[in-house]
PyMOL Python script that loads the backbone (N, CA, C, O; Angstrom):
from pymol import cmd

cmd.read_pdbstr("""\
ATOM      1  N   UNK A   1       0.811  -1.195   0.000  1.00  0.00           N
ATOM      2  CA  UNK A   1       0.000   0.000   0.000  1.00  0.00           C
ATOM      3  C   UNK A   1       0.854   1.258   0.000  1.00  0.00           C
ATOM      4  O   UNK A   1       0.477   2.267  -0.595  1.00  0.00           O
ATOM      5  N   UNK A   2       2.003   1.202   0.666  1.00  0.00           N
ATOM      6  CA  UNK A   2       2.881   2.365   0.705  1.00  0.00           C
ATOM      7  C   UNK A   2       3.389   2.738  -0.668  1.00  0.00           C
ATOM      8  O   UNK A   2       3.464   3.915  -1.018  1.00  0.00           O
ATOM      9  N   UNK A   3       3.738   1.727  -1.445  1.00  0.00           N
ATOM     10  CA  UNK A   3       4.190   1.980  -2.808  1.00  0.00           C
ATOM     11  C   UNK A   3       3.085   2.577  -3.663  1.00  0.00           C
ATOM     12  O   UNK A   3       3.338   3.437  -4.507  1.00  0.00           O
ATOM     13  N   UNK A   4       1.860   2.119  -3.442  1.00  0.00           N
ATOM     14  CA  UNK A   4       0.727   2.666  -4.191  1.00  0.00           C
ATOM     15  C   UNK A   4       0.496   4.129  -3.829  1.00  0.00           C
ATOM     16  O   UNK A   4       0.181   4.938  -4.701  1.00  0.00           O
ATOM     17  N   UNK A   5       0.648   4.474  -2.559  1.00  0.00           N
ATOM     18  CA  UNK A   5       0.503   5.866  -2.143  1.00  0.00           C
ATOM     19  C   UNK A   5       1.563   6.721  -2.833  1.00  0.00           C
ATOM     20  O   UNK A   5       1.260   7.802  -3.338  1.00  0.00           O
ATOM     21  N   UNK A   6       2.803   6.237  -2.856  1.00  0.00           N
ATOM     22  CA  UNK A   6       3.869   6.972  -3.527  1.00  0.00           C
ATOM     23  C   UNK A   6       3.601   7.148  -5.011  1.00  0.00           C
ATOM     24  O   UNK A   6       3.850   8.219  -5.565  1.00  0.00           O
ATOM     25  N   UNK A   7       3.097   6.109  -5.660  1.00  0.00           N
ATOM     26  CA  UNK A   7       2.809   6.178  -7.089  1.00  0.00           C
ATOM     27  C   UNK A   7       1.655   7.136  -7.377  1.00  0.00           C
ATOM     28  O   UNK A   7       1.749   7.970  -8.278  1.00  0.00           O
ATOM     29  N   UNK A   8       0.572   7.018  -6.616  1.00  0.00           N
ATOM     30  CA  UNK A   8      -0.612   7.855  -6.851  1.00  0.00           C
ATOM     31  C   UNK A   8      -0.289   9.329  -6.623  1.00  0.00           C
ATOM     32  O   UNK A   8      -0.723  10.184  -7.394  1.00  0.00           O
ATOM     33  N   UNK A   9       0.466   9.631  -5.575  1.00  0.00           N
ATOM     34  CA  UNK A   9       0.786  11.037  -5.313  1.00  0.00           C
ATOM     35  C   UNK A   9       1.734  11.599  -6.374  1.00  0.00           C
ATOM     36  O   UNK A   9       1.644  12.779  -6.710  1.00  0.00           O
ATOM     37  N   UNK A  10       2.638  10.776  -6.906  1.00  0.00           N
ATOM     38  CA  UNK A  10       3.495  11.225  -8.003  1.00  0.00           C
ATOM     39  C   UNK A  10       2.657  11.477  -9.259  1.00  0.00           C
ATOM     40  O   UNK A  10       2.936  12.401 -10.023  1.00  0.00           O
ATOM     41  N   UNK A  11       1.649  10.663  -9.462  1.00  0.00           N
ATOM     42  CA  UNK A  11       0.747  10.855 -10.597  1.00  0.00           C
ATOM     43  C   UNK A  11      -0.038  12.157 -10.445  1.00  0.00           C
ATOM     44  O   UNK A  11      -0.230  12.886 -11.419  1.00  0.00           O
ATOM     45  N   UNK A  12      -0.490  12.448  -9.224  1.00  0.00           N
ATOM     46  CA  UNK A  12      -1.197  13.711  -8.962  1.00  0.00           C
ATOM     47  C   UNK A  12      -0.284  14.892  -9.284  1.00  0.00           C
ATOM     48  O   UNK A  12      -0.715  15.861  -9.907  1.00  0.00           O
ATOM     49  N   UNK A  13       0.967  14.810  -8.861  1.00  0.00           N
ATOM     50  CA  UNK A  13       1.933  15.868  -9.154  1.00  0.00           C
ATOM     51  C   UNK A  13       2.107  16.040 -10.662  1.00  0.00           C
ATOM     52  O   UNK A  13       2.076  17.161 -11.171  1.00  0.00           O
ATOM     53  N   UNK A  14       2.286  14.946 -11.361  1.00  0.00           N
ATOM     54  CA  UNK A  14       2.502  15.006 -12.810  1.00  0.00           C
ATOM     55  C   UNK A  14       1.301  15.595 -13.536  1.00  0.00           C
ATOM     56  O   UNK A  14       1.464  16.390 -14.461  1.00  0.00           O
ATOM     57  N   UNK A  15       0.105  15.214 -13.129  1.00  0.00           N
ATOM     58  CA  UNK A  15      -1.098  15.753 -13.759  1.00  0.00           C
ATOM     59  C   UNK A  15      -1.230  17.249 -13.516  1.00  0.00           C
ATOM     60  O   UNK A  15      -1.617  17.989 -14.421  1.00  0.00           O
ATOM     61  N   UNK A  16      -0.914  17.706 -12.305  1.00  0.00           N
ATOM     62  CA  UNK A  16      -0.998  19.136 -12.001  1.00  0.00           C
ATOM     63  C   UNK A  16       0.046  19.920 -12.789  1.00  0.00           C
ATOM     64  O   UNK A  16      -0.224  21.040 -13.222  1.00  0.00           O
ATOM     65  N   UNK A  17       1.220  19.356 -12.980  1.00  0.00           N
ATOM     66  CA  UNK A  17       2.276  20.061 -13.704  1.00  0.00           C
ATOM     67  C   UNK A  17       1.994  20.126 -15.203  1.00  0.00           C
ATOM     68  O   UNK A  17       2.304  21.132 -15.842  1.00  0.00           O
ATOM     69  N   UNK A  18       1.419  19.087 -15.765  1.00  0.00           N
ATOM     70  CA  UNK A  18       1.173  19.080 -17.208  1.00  0.00           C
ATOM     71  C   UNK A  18      -0.115  19.792 -17.583  1.00  0.00           C
ATOM     72  O   UNK A  18      -0.354  20.041 -18.765  1.00  0.00           O
ATOM     73  N   UNK A  19      -0.936  20.120 -16.623  1.00  0.00           N
ATOM     74  CA  UNK A  19      -2.211  20.788 -16.914  1.00  0.00           C
ATOM     75  C   UNK A  19      -2.047  22.296 -17.049  1.00  0.00           C
ATOM     76  O   UNK A  19      -3.015  22.990 -17.361  1.00  0.00           O
ATOM     77  N   UNK A  20      -0.862  22.812 -16.826  1.00  0.00           N
ATOM     78  CA  UNK A  20      -0.633  24.260 -16.831  1.00  0.00           C
ATOM     79  C   UNK A  20       0.149  24.699 -18.050  1.00  0.00           C
ATOM     80  O   UNK A  20       0.882  23.923 -18.663  1.00  0.00           O
ATOM     81  N   UNK A  21      -0.032  25.987 -18.387  1.00  0.00           N
ATOM     82  CA  UNK A  21       0.788  26.619 -19.419  1.00  0.00           C
ATOM     83  C   UNK A  21       2.108  27.004 -18.768  1.00  0.00           C
ATOM     84  O   UNK A  21       2.131  27.840 -17.866  1.00  0.00           O
ATOM     85  N   UNK A  22       3.197  26.409 -19.212  1.00  0.00           N
ATOM     86  CA  UNK A  22       4.501  26.646 -18.591  1.00  0.00           C
ATOM     87  C   UNK A  22       5.438  27.345 -19.560  1.00  0.00           C
ATOM     88  O   UNK A  22       6.520  26.847 -19.866  1.00  0.00           O
ATOM     89  N   UNK A  23       5.009  28.505 -20.037  1.00  0.00           N
ATOM     90  CA  UNK A  23       5.840  29.231 -20.985  1.00  0.00           C
ATOM     91  C   UNK A  23       6.754  30.242 -20.296  1.00  0.00           C
ATOM     92  O   UNK A  23       7.753  30.662 -20.880  1.00  0.00           O
ATOM     93  N   UNK A  24       6.433  30.636 -19.074  1.00  0.00           N
ATOM     94  CA  UNK A  24       7.252  31.596 -18.339  1.00  0.00           C
ATOM     95  C   UNK A  24       7.811  30.949 -17.082  1.00  0.00           C
ATOM     96  O   UNK A  24       7.219  30.031 -16.515  1.00  0.00           O
ATOM     97  N   UNK A  25       8.966  31.449 -16.662  1.00  0.00           N
ATOM     98  CA  UNK A  25       9.628  30.893 -15.482  1.00  0.00           C
ATOM     99  C   UNK A  25       8.757  31.020 -14.237  1.00  0.00           C
ATOM    100  O   UNK A  25       8.650  30.070 -13.461  1.00  0.00           O
ATOM    101  N   UNK A  26       8.141  32.164 -14.040  1.00  0.00           N
ATOM    102  CA  UNK A  26       7.283  32.354 -12.859  1.00  0.00           C
ATOM    103  C   UNK A  26       6.127  31.368 -12.847  1.00  0.00           C
ATOM    104  O   UNK A  26       5.749  30.853 -11.794  1.00  0.00           O
ATOM    105  N   UNK A  27       5.569  31.107 -14.018  1.00  0.00           N
ATOM    106  CA  UNK A  27       4.459  30.155 -14.096  1.00  0.00           C
ATOM    107  C   UNK A  27       4.935  28.738 -13.797  1.00  0.00           C
ATOM    108  O   UNK A  27       4.216  27.959 -13.171  1.00  0.00           O
ATOM    109  N   UNK A  28       6.135  28.404 -14.239  1.00  0.00           N
ATOM    110  CA  UNK A  28       6.684  27.078 -13.964  1.00  0.00           C
ATOM    111  C   UNK A  28       6.893  26.890 -12.464  1.00  0.00           C
ATOM    112  O   UNK A  28       6.520  25.858 -11.907  1.00  0.00           O
ATOM    113  N   UNK A  29       7.485  27.883 -11.815  1.00  0.00           N
ATOM    114  CA  UNK A  29       7.738  27.797 -10.376  1.00  0.00           C
ATOM    115  C   UNK A  29       6.415  27.745  -9.611  1.00  0.00           C
ATOM    116  O   UNK A  29       6.269  26.955  -8.678  1.00  0.00           O
ATOM    117  N   UNK A  30       5.470  28.566  -9.995  1.00  0.00           N
ATOM    118  CA  UNK A  30       4.164  28.576  -9.332  1.00  0.00           C
ATOM    119  C   UNK A  30       3.461  27.231  -9.517  1.00  0.00           C
ATOM    120  O   UNK A  30       2.853  26.713  -8.581  1.00  0.00           O
ATOM    121  N   UNK A  31       3.544  26.670 -10.713  1.00  0.00           N
ATOM    122  CA  UNK A  31       2.929  25.364 -10.976  1.00  0.00           C
ATOM    123  C   UNK A  31       3.598  24.272 -10.153  1.00  0.00           C
ATOM    124  O   UNK A  31       2.927  23.371  -9.649  1.00  0.00           O
ATOM    125  N   UNK A  32       4.921  24.349 -10.015  1.00  0.00           N
ATOM    126  CA  UNK A  32       5.647  23.368  -9.208  1.00  0.00           C
ATOM    127  C   UNK A  32       5.203  23.425  -7.748  1.00  0.00           C
ATOM    128  O   UNK A  32       4.913  22.393  -7.142  1.00  0.00           O
ATOM    129  N   UNK A  33       5.151  24.635  -7.187  1.00  0.00           N
ATOM    130  CA  UNK A  33       4.736  24.766  -5.786  1.00  0.00           C
ATOM    131  C   UNK A  33       3.294  24.312  -5.590  1.00  0.00           C
ATOM    132  O   UNK A  33       2.973  23.667  -4.592  1.00  0.00           O
ATOM    133  N   UNK A  34       2.444  24.642  -6.523  1.00  0.00           N
ATOM    134  CA  UNK A  34       1.050  24.218  -6.440  1.00  0.00           C
ATOM    135  C   UNK A  34       0.939  22.698  -6.522  1.00  0.00           C
ATOM    136  O   UNK A  34       0.209  22.084  -5.744  1.00  0.00           O
ATOM    137  N   UNK A  35       1.652  22.099  -7.451  1.00  0.00           N
ATOM    138  CA  UNK A  35       1.619  20.642  -7.601  1.00  0.00           C
ATOM    139  C   UNK A  35       2.178  19.941  -6.372  1.00  0.00           C
ATOM    140  O   UNK A  35       1.645  18.918  -5.942  1.00  0.00           O
ATOM    141  N   UNK A  36       3.259  20.491  -5.800  1.00  0.00           N
ATOM    142  CA  UNK A  36       3.826  19.903  -4.577  1.00  0.00           C
ATOM    143  C   UNK A  36       2.852  20.014  -3.407  1.00  0.00           C
ATOM    144  O   UNK A  36       2.750  19.092  -2.598  1.00  0.00           O
ATOM    145  N   UNK A  37       2.138  21.132  -3.312  1.00  0.00           N
ATOM    146  CA  UNK A  37       1.151  21.295  -2.241  1.00  0.00           C
ATOM    147  C   UNK A  37       0.030  20.271  -2.384  1.00  0.00           C
ATOM    148  O   UNK A  37      -0.397  19.674  -1.395  1.00  0.00           O
ATOM    149  N   UNK A  38      -0.451  20.064  -3.618  1.00  0.00           N
ATOM    150  CA  UNK A  38      -1.474  19.043  -3.853  1.00  0.00           C
ATOM    151  C   UNK A  38      -0.937  17.657  -3.518  1.00  0.00           C
ATOM    152  O   UNK A  38      -1.645  16.839  -2.931  1.00  0.00           O
ATOM    153  N   UNK A  39       0.305  17.395  -3.890  1.00  0.00           N
ATOM    154  CA  UNK A  39       0.909  16.093  -3.623  1.00  0.00           C
ATOM    155  C   UNK A  39       1.020  15.849  -2.116  1.00  0.00           C
ATOM    156  O   UNK A  39       0.708  14.757  -1.640  1.00  0.00           O
ATOM    157  N   UNK A  40       1.457  16.850  -1.372  1.00  0.00           N
ATOM    158  CA  UNK A  40       1.567  16.712   0.079  1.00  0.00           C
ATOM    159  C   UNK A  40       0.204  16.488   0.712  1.00  0.00           C
ATOM    160  O   UNK A  40       0.049  15.605   1.556  1.00  0.00           O
ATOM    161  N   UNK A  41      -0.788  17.279   0.312  1.00  0.00           N
ATOM    162  CA  UNK A  41      -2.136  17.127   0.865  1.00  0.00           C
ATOM    163  C   UNK A  41      -2.708  15.753   0.530  1.00  0.00           C
ATOM    164  O   UNK A  41      -3.337  15.115   1.374  1.00  0.00           O
ATOM    165  N   UNK A  42      -2.490  15.305  -0.689  1.00  0.00           N
ATOM    166  CA  UNK A  42      -2.996  14.000  -1.099  1.00  0.00           C
ATOM    167  C   UNK A  42      -2.276  12.875  -0.362  1.00  0.00           C
ATOM    168  O   UNK A  42      -2.892  11.861  -0.034  1.00  0.00           O
ATOM    169  N   UNK A  43      -0.983  13.038  -0.099  1.00  0.00           N
ATOM    170  CA  UNK A  43      -0.227  12.044   0.663  1.00  0.00           C
ATOM    171  C   UNK A  43      -0.781  11.926   2.076  1.00  0.00           C
ATOM    172  O   UNK A  43      -1.008  10.820   2.568  1.00  0.00           O
ATOM    173  N   UNK A  44      -0.996  13.051   2.721  1.00  0.00           N
ATOM    174  CA  UNK A  44      -1.567  13.051   4.076  1.00  0.00           C
ATOM    175  C   UNK A  44      -2.946  12.406   4.074  1.00  0.00           C
ATOM    176  O   UNK A  44      -3.266  11.608   4.955  1.00  0.00           O
ATOM    177  N   UNK A  45      -3.759  12.755   3.082  1.00  0.00           N
ATOM    178  CA  UNK A  45      -5.100  12.193   2.972  1.00  0.00           C
ATOM    179  C   UNK A  45      -5.056  10.673   2.806  1.00  0.00           C
ATOM    180  O   UNK A  45      -5.810   9.955   3.462  1.00  0.00           O
ATOM    181  N   UNK A  46      -4.177  10.186   1.932  1.00  0.00           N
ATOM    182  CA  UNK A  46      -4.111   8.749   1.688  1.00  0.00           C
ATOM    183  C   UNK A  46      -3.587   7.980   2.901  1.00  0.00           C
ATOM    184  O   UNK A  46      -4.113   6.918   3.234  1.00  0.00           O
ATOM    185  N   UNK A  47      -2.554   8.508   3.562  1.00  0.00           N
ATOM    186  CA  UNK A  47      -2.069   7.830   4.767  1.00  0.00           C
ATOM    187  C   UNK A  47      -3.143   7.823   5.848  1.00  0.00           C
ATOM    188  O   UNK A  47      -3.323   6.814   6.531  1.00  0.00           O
ATOM    189  N   UNK A  48      -3.854   8.928   6.011  1.00  0.00           N
ATOM    190  CA  UNK A  48      -4.944   8.989   6.991  1.00  0.00           C
ATOM    191  C   UNK A  48      -6.020   7.969   6.664  1.00  0.00           C
ATOM    192  O   UNK A  48      -6.527   7.276   7.547  1.00  0.00           O
ATOM    193  N   UNK A  49      -6.360   7.885   5.393  1.00  0.00           N
ATOM    194  CA  UNK A  49      -7.380   6.932   4.963  1.00  0.00           C
ATOM    195  C   UNK A  49      -6.945   5.490   5.235  1.00  0.00           C
ATOM    196  O   UNK A  49      -7.742   4.683   5.712  1.00  0.00           O
ATOM    197  N   UNK A  50      -5.698   5.169   4.938  1.00  0.00           N
ATOM    198  CA  UNK A  50      -5.200   3.809   5.169  1.00  0.00           C
ATOM    199  C   UNK A  50      -5.228   3.481   6.658  1.00  0.00           C
ATOM    200  O   UNK A  50      -5.688   2.405   7.041  1.00  0.00           O
ATOM    201  N   UNK A  51      -4.742   4.391   7.505  1.00  0.00           N
ATOM    202  CA  UNK A  51      -4.723   4.106   8.941  1.00  0.00           C
ATOM    203  C   UNK A  51      -6.127   4.052   9.534  1.00  0.00           C
ATOM    204  O   UNK A  51      -6.356   3.355  10.522  1.00  0.00           O
ATOM    205  N   UNK A  52      -7.067   4.782   8.937  1.00  0.00           N
ATOM    206  CA  UNK A  52      -8.436   4.769   9.452  1.00  0.00           C
ATOM    207  C   UNK A  52      -9.192   3.522   9.001  1.00  0.00           C
ATOM    208  O   UNK A  52      -9.893   2.894   9.795  1.00  0.00           O
ATOM    209  N   UNK A  53      -9.051   3.169   7.738  1.00  0.00           N
ATOM    210  CA  UNK A  53      -9.840   2.073   7.177  1.00  0.00           C
ATOM    211  C   UNK A  53      -9.226   0.694   7.395  1.00  0.00           C
ATOM    212  O   UNK A  53      -9.952  -0.297   7.477  1.00  0.00           O
ATOM    213  N   UNK A  54      -7.915   0.618   7.488  1.00  0.00           N
ATOM    214  CA  UNK A  54      -7.237  -0.664   7.663  1.00  0.00           C
ATOM    215  C   UNK A  54      -6.553  -0.677   9.027  1.00  0.00           C
ATOM    216  O   UNK A  54      -5.364  -0.377   9.140  1.00  0.00           O
ATOM    217  N   UNK A  55      -7.301  -1.022  10.037  1.00  0.00           N
ATOM    218  CA  UNK A  55      -6.802  -0.976  11.419  1.00  0.00           C
ATOM    219  C   UNK A  55      -5.637  -1.931  11.645  1.00  0.00           C
ATOM    220  O   UNK A  55      -4.788  -1.676  12.500  1.00  0.00           O
ATOM    221  N   UNK A  56      -5.583  -3.025  10.895  1.00  0.00           N
ATOM    222  CA  UNK A  56      -4.554  -4.036  11.109  1.00  0.00           C
ATOM    223  C   UNK A  56      -3.262  -3.746  10.349  1.00  0.00           C
ATOM    224  O   UNK A  56      -2.322  -4.539  10.415  1.00  0.00           O
ATOM    225  N   UNK A  57      -3.197  -2.640   9.639  1.00  0.00           N
ATOM    226  CA  UNK A  57      -2.007  -2.337   8.842  1.00  0.00           C
ATOM    227  C   UNK A  57      -0.807  -2.070   9.754  1.00  0.00           C
ATOM    228  O   UNK A  57      -0.929  -1.413  10.788  1.00  0.00           O
ATOM    229  N   UNK A  58       0.337  -2.588   9.354  1.00  0.00           N
ATOM    230  CA  UNK A  58       1.576  -2.372  10.095  1.00  0.00           C
ATOM    231  C   UNK A  58       2.241  -1.108   9.540  1.00  0.00           C
ATOM    232  O   UNK A  58       2.427  -0.983   8.330  1.00  0.00           O
ATOM    233  N   UNK A  59       2.593  -0.188  10.414  1.00  0.00           N
ATOM    234  CA  UNK A  59       3.121   1.111   9.991  1.00  0.00           C
ATOM    235  C   UNK A  59       4.484   0.981   9.303  1.00  0.00           C
ATOM    236  O   UNK A  59       4.721   1.623   8.279  1.00  0.00           O
ATOM    237  N   UNK A  60       5.367   0.167   9.848  1.00  0.00           N
ATOM    238  CA  UNK A  60       6.720   0.075   9.300  1.00  0.00           C
ATOM    239  C   UNK A  60       6.739  -0.398   7.846  1.00  0.00           C
ATOM    240  O   UNK A  60       7.355   0.267   7.013  1.00  0.00           O
ATOM    241  N   UNK A  61       6.089  -1.526   7.502  1.00  0.00           N
ATOM    242  CA  UNK A  61       6.090  -1.932   6.091  1.00  0.00           C
ATOM    243  C   UNK A  61       5.412  -0.907   5.176  1.00  0.00           C
ATOM    244  O   UNK A  61       5.810  -0.730   4.025  1.00  0.00           O
ATOM    245  N   UNK A  62       4.396  -0.244   5.697  1.00  0.00           N
ATOM    246  CA  UNK A  62       3.708   0.776   4.910  1.00  0.00           C
ATOM    247  C   UNK A  62       4.659   1.912   4.554  1.00  0.00           C
ATOM    248  O   UNK A  62       4.738   2.317   3.394  1.00  0.00           O
ATOM    249  N   UNK A  63       5.377   2.425   5.543  1.00  0.00           N
ATOM    250  CA  UNK A  63       6.304   3.520   5.305  1.00  0.00           C
ATOM    251  C   UNK A  63       7.536   3.075   4.511  1.00  0.00           C
ATOM    252  O   UNK A  63       8.077   3.854   3.726  1.00  0.00           O
ATOM    253  N   UNK A  64       7.980   1.837   4.708  1.00  0.00           N
ATOM    254  CA  UNK A  64       9.114   1.319   3.925  1.00  0.00           C
ATOM    255  C   UNK A  64       8.732   1.238   2.446  1.00  0.00           C
ATOM    256  O   UNK A  64       9.536   1.574   1.578  1.00  0.00           O
ATOM    257  N   UNK A  65       7.529   0.801   2.165  1.00  0.00           N
ATOM    258  CA  UNK A  65       7.061   0.767   0.780  1.00  0.00           C
ATOM    259  C   UNK A  65       6.973   2.157   0.176  1.00  0.00           C
ATOM    260  O   UNK A  65       7.334   2.360  -0.983  1.00  0.00           O
ATOM    261  N   UNK A  66       6.497   3.106   0.952  1.00  0.00           N
ATOM    262  CA  UNK A  66       6.391   4.484   0.476  1.00  0.00           C
ATOM    263  C   UNK A  66       7.779   5.075   0.220  1.00  0.00           C
ATOM    264  O   UNK A  66       8.018   5.666  -0.833  1.00  0.00           O
ATOM    265  N   UNK A  67       8.680   4.918   1.167  1.00  0.00           N
ATOM    266  CA  UNK A  67      10.037   5.456   1.015  1.00  0.00           C
ATOM    267  C   UNK A  67      10.763   4.754  -0.128  1.00  0.00           C
ATOM    268  O   UNK A  67      11.524   5.384  -0.862  1.00  0.00           O
ATOM    269  N   UNK A  68      10.530   3.452  -0.278  1.00  0.00           N
ATOM    270  CA  UNK A  68      11.135   2.733  -1.394  1.00  0.00           C
ATOM    271  C   UNK A  68      10.708   3.300  -2.736  1.00  0.00           C
ATOM    272  O   UNK A  68      11.519   3.395  -3.657  1.00  0.00           O
ATOM    273  N   UNK A  69       9.453   3.675  -2.854  1.00  0.00           N
ATOM    274  CA  UNK A  69       8.963   4.299  -4.082  1.00  0.00           C
ATOM    275  C   UNK A  69       9.666   5.627  -4.328  1.00  0.00           C
ATOM    276  O   UNK A  69      10.053   5.926  -5.458  1.00  0.00           O
ATOM    277  N   UNK A  70       9.834   6.426  -3.273  1.00  0.00           N
ATOM    278  CA  UNK A  70      10.520   7.705  -3.417  1.00  0.00           C
ATOM    279  C   UNK A  70      11.981   7.521  -3.819  1.00  0.00           C
ATOM    280  O   UNK A  70      12.507   8.284  -4.630  1.00  0.00           O
ATOM    281  N   UNK A  71      12.636   6.506  -3.251  1.00  0.00           N
ATOM    282  CA  UNK A  71      14.040   6.239  -3.586  1.00  0.00           C
ATOM    283  C   UNK A  71      14.168   5.866  -5.063  1.00  0.00           C
ATOM    284  O   UNK A  71      15.103   6.300  -5.734  1.00  0.00           O
ATOM    285  N   UNK A  72      13.242   5.072  -5.563  1.00  0.00           N
ATOM    286  CA  UNK A  72      13.277   4.692  -6.978  1.00  0.00           C
ATOM    287  C   UNK A  72      13.115   5.922  -7.864  1.00  0.00           C
ATOM    288  O   UNK A  72      13.809   6.047  -8.873  1.00  0.00           O
ATOM    289  N   UNK A  73      12.212   6.832  -7.508  1.00  0.00           N
ATOM    290  CA  UNK A  73      12.031   8.058  -8.299  1.00  0.00           C
ATOM    291  C   UNK A  73      13.303   8.895  -8.305  1.00  0.00           C
ATOM    292  O   UNK A  73      13.712   9.400  -9.351  1.00  0.00           O
ATOM    293  N   UNK A  74      13.928   9.045  -7.143  1.00  0.00           N
ATOM    294  CA  UNK A  74      15.160   9.842  -7.071  1.00  0.00           C
ATOM    295  C   UNK A  74      16.285   9.174  -7.837  1.00  0.00           C
ATOM    296  O   UNK A  74      17.058   9.852  -8.515  1.00  0.00           O
ATOM    297  N   UNK A  75      16.391   7.853  -7.741  1.00  0.00           N
ATOM    298  CA  UNK A  75      17.433   7.146  -8.496  1.00  0.00           C
ATOM    299  C   UNK A  75      17.210   7.293  -9.991  1.00  0.00           C
ATOM    300  O   UNK A  75      18.163   7.444 -10.756  1.00  0.00           O
ATOM    301  N   UNK A  76      15.962   7.251 -10.404  1.00  0.00           N
ATOM    302  CA  UNK A  76      15.665   7.417 -11.831  1.00  0.00           C
ATOM    303  C   UNK A  76      16.068   8.812 -12.307  1.00  0.00           C
ATOM    304  O   UNK A  76      16.552   8.964 -13.428  1.00  0.00           O
ATOM    305  N   UNK A  77      15.877   9.816 -11.478  1.00  0.00           N
ATOM    306  CA  UNK A  77      16.276  11.170 -11.844  1.00  0.00           C
ATOM    307  C   UNK A  77      17.792  11.294 -11.984  1.00  0.00           C
ATOM    308  O   UNK A  77      18.291  12.020 -12.844  1.00  0.00           O
ATOM    309  N   UNK A  78      18.505  10.584 -11.135  1.00  0.00           N
ATOM    310  CA  UNK A  78      19.968  10.664 -11.163  1.00  0.00           C
ATOM    311  C   UNK A  78      20.541   9.907 -12.355  1.00  0.00           C
ATOM    312  O   UNK A  78      21.442  10.408 -13.028  1.00  0.00           O
ATOM    313  N   UNK A  79      20.034   8.717 -12.623  1.00  0.00           N
ATOM    314  CA  UNK A  79      20.645   7.843 -13.618  1.00  0.00           C
ATOM    315  C   UNK A  79      20.023   7.915 -15.010  1.00  0.00           C
ATOM    316  O   UNK A  79      20.553   7.324 -15.951  1.00  0.00           O
ATOM    317  N   UNK A  80      18.935   8.613 -15.152  1.00  0.00           N
ATOM    318  CA  UNK A  80      18.298   8.686 -16.483  1.00  0.00           C
ATOM    319  C   UNK A  80      18.518  10.059 -17.073  1.00  0.00           C
ATOM    320  O   UNK A  80      18.066  10.332 -18.185  1.00  0.00           O
TER     321      UNK A  80
END
""", "prot")
cmd.dss("prot")
cmd.show_as("cartoon", "prot")
cmd.util.cbc("prot")
cmd.orient("prot")
C-alpha cells in the first residue's frame, strides 16, 4: 500500500504540472509549488485513509514501501 501511495501522489503531481501553461519561469515555479502542495495534501489524505480504514495495517512496512517508491524516483532522476 505504501508503494501505491507513492505512485498515486506522483501521478497527482505530474497531472498538475502538465495541466498548466509553462511558458514563463514564474508560471513554472508557481505550478511546481502548487503541484507539490497538492501532492503533500494527497499524501496526508491517503495515509490517513489507510490508517483509518485498515486498522490491522503495520506502519513500518507501509512507510518502507512508500520510502522505497521515493528512492526509486530519485534514483531514476539521477541515472536517467
